[in-house]
N, C-alpha and C positions, 0 to 999 in steps of 0.2 A: 311524770304529768301528778299534781297535788291524789289523782284518782291511783293512780299506779302501783302501792304496798293493797288498795280495795280490786283493784285486777287480780292481781294472783290470791288473793284468796282465795278470790272466786273462782276466779281459776283452777288453785287448785282442789274447793272444794269440790268444785264437779266433776273432775278426774278421779278424784277417791271414793263416789255417791259411781260412776262408772266401774271403777273397779269392784263396789260394792258387790253394785249387781252382777256384776260377772256373778263373782263369787260365789251368791250365792244360786245363781241359775245353773253354777256344773256342782256344783259344792252338794245342794240339797237334795237332790236326785241318790247321788251317790251315799245322802246321809241318808234319807232312807230307808234306800235297802238295809246299809246297811243295821238301823235297827227293825225295820221288816225278818229280816234274818236274827234276831237274840230276841224277837220277842219270843215264838215257841221257843228255847230255851231259855229262858229266864223261866217263861210256865213251869218248863216241869220240872226245873229245877224248885220252884212251890212249889208243886205237887210235896214231890218229896220231901219238903224239911218237915219238922215234924212238929205241926200246926193241934190244939187242942182243939178235940172236937165240938162241933159246929152243935145248940142242942132247938 
C-alpha cells in the first residue's frame, strides 16, 4: 500500500521514542547520583585553587 513507508517510519519513531524514554528512566537517576557524588569533590577542589581574595 502507498502508506507502507509512512507506517514504517511511524513505527520506527514510536520505537525510538520508547527507547529514549527507557534510557532516560534508567540513565537519569544514575547520572544524577554520579553528579551528586562529584559535586562535593568539585567544591573542595575549588576551595584549594588560588583564587584572588575578594574585597
